[in-house]
N, C-alpha and C positions, 0 to 999 in steps of 0.2 A: 274926057275919057274916064276920069274917076267917077263921075256921076253915072255914066253908062254902066260901069262895072257894078255899082251899087244897085242900079235898076235890075241887072241880071241876077244879082244875089237875092234881091227881094222876090223876083219871080220864081227862082229855084226854091226859096224858103216857103213861099205860098203854095207851091206845088208839092211840098213835102219831100223834096229831093235832098238826101243826106250828102252834102258836099263838103262839110268841115269848115274850111275857111278859104278865102281867095287872097293871094299875095299881089300887092301892087308895088311896083318900083317907084320910088320917090327920089327926087334930086335935091341937091342943096338949095337950088333956087326956089323950089316949092316951099321949103321951110323959111327961107328969107322973106317970103311975102308977108309974114307976120300973123296972118289969120288962118294958117293952114289947119291947126289943131281944131279951132272953133268950127271951121268949115266941115271937117271930118265928122265931128260930133253932131253938128246940125243936120247933115245929110243922113247920118245913121238914125237920128231921132225921128226925122220926117218919115222914114220908111219903117220905123219900128224894128230896126235891126240891132242885134246885140253886137257890141264892139268885138267880141271874140270871133266874129265871122270874117274879120279883116286882119291881114298881116301886112304891115308896112315894111318894105325892104329898102335898105340903103347900102351903098358900097362903102368900103373903107375910106375912099377918097372924100366922101361926104363928111366923115368925121374930122378930116384934116382941112377942110375948106373954110372959106370965110363964114363967120357966124357960128362956129362950132359950139360956143357957149350957149347960144340960143337953141341950137339943135339938141343939146343935152336936155334942156328944160322941156322942149317940145316932146321929145321921145319919152321922157319920164311921165308927162301928163297923159300921153296916149297909152303908155303901159299901165299906169295906175287905173285907167278906166277899162282895161281889159283888151286893148288892141295889142296883138302880138307884134314883136319887133324882130326882123330878120336882118342879119349881116350877110349881104350877097357877095359872091365872088371872093370869098375869104382866101387870103394868101397871095393875092395879086397886087395889093396896094402897099401902103407904107404905114398902116396903123400898127401901134405897138400893143403888146398884151395888156398894158394898162387901160387901153380903150375898152377892153372887154369888161373891166370893172367899173369904168366911168359911165358907160352907157348901158341902158337896160336892154340887153340882148337876150331874146328867147331862143333864137334859131341861128345856127352857124351853117352857112352853105359853102361847101367845098367847091371851088371853081372847077369848071369842066376841063380846063387845060391840064389839071392833074389827073382827073378821071380818065381822060383820053389816053394817057400814057401808062396807066396801071398795067403791071405785068410786063412792061417793056423798058421801064426806066426806074432804077432803084431809088432815085430821088423822089419821083412822083409817088412811089409806094410809101416811102418814109414820111413824106409831107402829109399824105392822106391819112395814114395811121396816126400821126401826131395830132392832126386837127380833130380827128374822131375822139381820141383820148382826151384832148384838151376840153372839147365841148362837153363831153360826158362828165368830166371831173368838175366842170363849172355848172352842171345841172342844165345844160342847154340841149335842145334837139340838134342833131347834126344831119344835114341833108346833102347827099352827093348829087351834084348837078351833071347833066349831060351823059347819063348812062345810055350806052348804045348796044352793048352786047351782054350775053349771059355770063361770059367770063368776068367782065367788070362787076356785074352784080354779085357773082359768087365771091369774088375777092373782097368786096366791100362788106358782105355779110360776115365773112371770116374775120374781118377787122373789127366787127362790132357796130357797123353803121346800120341803123334801123330804118332810115328814110331815104328814098331816092326819087329822082325824076329824070326824064329823058325820053328820047325817041324809042328806046327799047320798050317802053310802056305805051306811049301814045304821042303822036305828033300834035303840035298846037291845033286847036279846033276853034271854029267860030262858035260863039255863045249858043246858037240855035242847036248845035250838035252835042252839047255837053250832057243834056239830060239823057239822051239815048245811049251815049257812051258810058255814063255812070251806071245806068241800069244793066248794061251788058257786063261791065267790069265786076259788079256786085255778085254776079253768078259764078265768077271764077275765084277759086281759092287763092288769095294773095300769098306770094312768097315772102313779102315784107311790106312795109308801109309805103304807099306812094304819096309824095308830098305835092 
């Protein structure tokens, strides 16, 4: 799967498509293989792709799993070479705030379970606002996951969240449809940044 994603990135880059970066979810077992970082660098080099075109996303539970010490080293190496690191589903696991200092996190992603309840649940509102403020205070991008309505988008914008993703913008697409979709989206004035 990882190699196929890099092949798509290479094709989009060669075609001059401005796609930013692609996020790939990675599990603890991927890191425990031992050669994960070298494999990433090797495949990027083979295709002539910059590390910045890739965002590795892990969940809080990966921070707490077996081999967390090796994970920190691997994430640091990836980050030092320009690969972005995202913490996915933030707020649903058991990671402490100290993990945000220990690991090189560039992007904090607010879990969709909080976004779904925005405007209906005072706790979801408070948690979302807190995560946005925390991420911004630490110099991280904050991405709201699972935006499905204009009301959710408006509330997140009011809270200061600058990046969002979800069905409100686009459903998941096969790689072959990405180019055409990006071309159409570029003709529309964005209300905010799509992650």
